[in-house]
Every structure is written in C-alpha cells, then in structure tokens.
C-alpha positions in Angstrom: 120.1 -5.6 149.8 120.6 -2.1 148.5 118.4 -0.7 145.9 120.0 1.1 142.6 118.5 3.4 140.1 119.9 3.4 136.4 119.2 5.9 134.8 120.2 5.4 130.7 119.5 6.7 127.1 120.8 5.3 124.1 122.1 7.8 120.8 121.3 5.4 117.4 122.3 6.1 113.9 120.8 4.7 110.4 123.0 1.4 108.4 124.6 2.4 105.5 121.2 2.3 103.0 123.9 0.9 100.3 124.5 -1.9 102.1 121.0 -3.7 101.9 120.4 -5.3 98.7 118.2 -4.3 96.0 115.1 -5.7 97.4 115.5 -4.3 101.0 116.2 -0.6 100.1 113.2 -0.7 97.8 111.3 -2.2 101.3 112.6 0.5 102.8 111.3 3.5 100.5 108.0 1.8 98.9 105.8 4.7 98.5 107.9 7.2 98.0 107.0 8.8 95.0 109.3 11.9 95.4 113.2 11.9 96.4 111.9 14.0 99.4 109.5 11.0 100.5 112.3 8.7 99.9 114.6 11.1 101.7 112.4 11.1 104.8 112.1 7.4 104.6 115.8 6.5 104.7 116.3 9.2 107.9 113.4 7.1 109.6 115.5 4.1 109.4 117.4 4.9 112.9 114.7 4.3 114.6 113.9 0.7 113.6 117.1 -1.6 115.3 116.9 -3.9 111.9 118.2 -0.5 109.8 119.7 1.1 112.7 123.1 0.9 115.3 123.6 1.8 118.4 126.4 4.3 118.5 126.3 5.8 122.0 125.2 4.1 125.7 124.7 6.5 128.5 124.3 5.8 132.1 123.9 7.0 135.5 123.8 4.3 138.6 122.9 5.6 141.9 122.9 3.3 145.2 120.5 4.2 147.8 121.3 4.0 151.2 119.7 2.7 154.7 119.0 6.1 155.5 117.5 6.8 151.7 120.5 9.0 150.7 121.8 8.6 147.2 125.5 7.8 146.1 126.3 7.7 142.7 128.9 4.8 141.8 128.7 4.9 137.9 128.4 8.1 135.3 129.5 7.2 131.7 129.2 6.6 128.3 130.7 3.7 126.0 130.7 5.1 122.2 130.8 3.1 119.4 133.9 2.7 117.2 133.0 -0.4 115.1 137.0 -0.6 113.8 137.7 -2.0 117.5 137.3 -5.8 118.0 134.9 -7.3 120.5 135.9 -6.5 124.2 138.6 -3.7 123.5 137.5 -0.5 125.7 139.6 2.5 125.0 139.2 5.4 127.3 138.5 8.6 125.3 138.5 10.7 128.8 137.9 10.6 132.5 137.5 13.9 133.7 137.8 15.3 138.0 134.0 14.2 138.4 134.6 10.9 137.7 132.6 10.6 134.5 133.8 7.8 131.6 133.9 7.9 128.9 135.0 4.8 126.8 135.3 4.0 123.2 134.2 0.1 121.9 132.3 -1.7 118.9 128.4 -1.8 119.5 128.5 -5.1 120.7 130.7 -4.5 123.4 128.4 -1.1 124.8 125.4 -3.3 124.5 126.8 -5.6 126.3 128.1 -3.3 129.2 124.7 -2.3 129.5 123.8 -5.8 130.0 126.9 -6.3 132.2 124.9 -3.2 134.7 121.6 -4.7 134.8 123.3 -7.8 135.8 125.6 -6.7 138.5 122.9 -4.9 139.7 119.8 -7.0 139.9 116.3 -5.8 140.3 117.8 -2.5 139.8 114.8 0.4 139.3 115.3 1.9 135.2 114.2 5.6 134.7 113.8 6.4 131.2 112.5 8.9 128.9 110.5 6.8 126.7 112.6 4.0 127.0 110.1 1.6 127.4 108.6 2.3 124.0 112.1 2.8 121.9 115.3 2.2 123.8 114.3 -0.7 126.0 112.9 -2.5 122.4 115.5 -1.3 120.2 118.2 -2.8 122.6 116.6 -6.3 123.1 116.2 -6.7 118.9 119.8 -5.3 118.3 121.2 -7.7 120.7 119.7 -10.2 118.8 120.9 -9.4 115.8 124.4 -9.3 117.3 123.9 -12.5 119.2 124.0 -11.1 122.9 121.3 -12.8 125.2 120.1 -9.8 127.3 120.5 -10.3 131.0 117.3 -8.6 131.6 113.9 -8.6 129.6 113.1 -5.2 129.2 109.8 -5.7 127.9 107.9 -7.9 130.5 105.2 -7.2 131.8 102.2 -4.8 129.3 101.5 -1.6 127.8 100.1 -0.2 130.7 102.0 -2.4 133.8 105.7 -2.9 134.3 108.1 -3.6 137.5 111.1 -1.4 138.1 111.1 0.9 135.6 109.9 4.3 135.2 109.5 5.9 132.1 108.6 9.3 132.0 106.7 10.1 129.0 104.5 7.3 130.0 103.9 8.8 134.2 103.4 12.3 132.5 101.3 11.2 130.2 99.3 9.1 132.8 99.9 6.4 129.9 98.2 7.8 127.5 98.9 8.5 124.0 97.0 11.7 123.1 98.2 14.7 120.6 96.5 16.8 121.9 94.8 17.9 125.6 96.3 17.5 129.3 97.7 14.4 128.3 99.4 15.2 124.8 103.0 13.8 124.4 105.9 16.3 124.0 109.4 15.8 122.9 112.2 15.8 125.9 113.7 19.2 124.7 109.8 20.7 125.8 109.6 18.9 129.0 112.7 20.0 130.5 112.4 23.5 129.5 108.5 23.2 130.6 109.8 21.9 134.2 113.0 24.7 134.2 115.6 21.7 133.5 118.5 22.7 131.4 117.6 21.0 128.1 120.2 18.6 126.8 120.0 20.6 123.6 121.1 23.5 125.3 124.8 23.4 124.4 123.9 22.9 120.0 123.7 19.2 119.5 120.4 17.6 119.6 119.4 13.8 118.4 118.7 14.7 114.5 122.8 15.8 114.8 124.0 13.0 115.8 124.7 10.7 112.4 126.4 13.8 110.9 128.5 13.6 114.6 129.0 10.1 113.8 129.8 10.4 110.2 132.3 13.1 111.3 134.2 10.9 114.0 133.1 13.2 116.9 132.0 10.9 119.6 133.0 13.1 122.2 130.3 15.0 121.1 127.9 12.4 120.9 129.3 11.0 124.6 128.5 14.5 125.8 124.9 15.1 124.7 124.0 11.4 125.4 125.1 12.5 129.3 123.4 15.4 129.0 120.4 13.3 127.9 120.6 11.1 130.8 121.2 14.1 133.5 118.2 15.6 132.5 116.1 12.6 132.8 117.3 12.0 136.2 116.0 16.0 137.0 112.8 15.4 135.4 112.4 12.0 137.4 112.9 13.7 140.2 110.0 16.5 140.2 108.0 13.4 138.9 109.2 11.7 141.9 107.8 14.8 144.2 105.4 16.0 143.2 103.2 13.1 141.5 104.6 9.9 142.2 101.9 8.6 144.8 103.0 4.6 144.8 106.3 2.2 145.0 
C-alpha cells in the first residue's frame, strides 16, 4: 500500500460579536476594564471553534513510491463563502501548476478535509502547531456543524501521537518553554531562521485574514494559506533530514 503525506493548514476568523446573546457577550469580555482590553478579548475569538469559523483549508498531498520518491497528487485550498449551499463547489482558479482553489461554504470545506483523510487512510499528517491548534479546532468545529470526523486527530497523548508530525513539537523537543533553546517561536521566525521563504513575505499574515475575509478577498486568503502549507513542507524536509531519528 502506498504511503501518503498530507500537509495542512487552516485559516480562521472570529464570528461577529453581535451574533452572540447578551450573556455570551458578557462572558467573552469578562474581566476587561478598558476598551483596549475588550478589543483584545474580542480579537482572541478567532482562536476558538466556539467563537470562530474556518475560512480556508489548505492541503498538499504527496504519494511515496516504492523507490521512496514523492509524487504530488494534490495541491489546493477550499476557501469559505457561506452564501453557497452545502455541496456546491465553485472553482476560483486552477493555474498551470495544477493548484486548485475552490469556493464553498465552511461545512463543505471541512467535509472535503475529512474526505481526503478518509481517502488516504493512515496518511502521515504534517503541520506546524496542527496538533495544538488546527486539529482540536476542526474536531470541535465539525461537531458544531454536525459533521463526523473521518479520523480522530487528537488520539494519543501530548508526547505520543501517531502519524502526525507537528513541527512546533519536534523543534522544541515537546517542551513548552518561553526561553532557552526550546523556546517556541512563531512560524515566520522558524522559516526565516532555516532559510525558507516566509509565507508572510508577500505582505499577508494571519492577523490580516479577518480583514481580507470581510473585504471578500478570498483568493488572497487561499494563496496565503497555501504559502503556509508550502513553507510547512519545506521546514519538515529540513527537520526530516537533520533531526529525525525514528520512523
């Protein structure tokens, strides 16, 4: 059976604060004593699946041949337009390199992710902070949207989980230090340190996704997400060549 590698990344934006009821809004900003503190708490809503949604799913899928060569079988992104009904997929573009960018609603984007994991059973997942953020986010978001995940992305323990390389864990040796050689840096810092083109090099970063989404700039979000996925793969290749000791 062929082995597959799936590199993934999600982009999220906060749900409108006004959409929550009064008690929920009070809870979300509880403890804030100034407008600045309140705005900070509202900004952090994008980090929770209960207060945010996925607006882009980016994937690269490789098949490993018997000769240990890698063949790319998919590269693309599913970017969210919730005006579309479930199951409608509207191509935004397929460029000459075969990159597919498709527009659909959030539920359909998440379903496509689970379909990929179901199609490539036991695929090796590769992410940056995916075990700590993307995986629990999409698991909970799926339940909120009444979707059943095709794979338990949170099986195992913090120090031992199968078929998933989360580079933030590997590059910090599974420690969560704020200083010293095992300090956790952001993705931009790691890519630059290892000589990899940062996904932020074209002027877009995660903090701008909400604004881009509000402006309807879905292509820009998809392209940024795919730059994240590509940089994750390149960082994985460095780690695998120089720091990977076990299968």
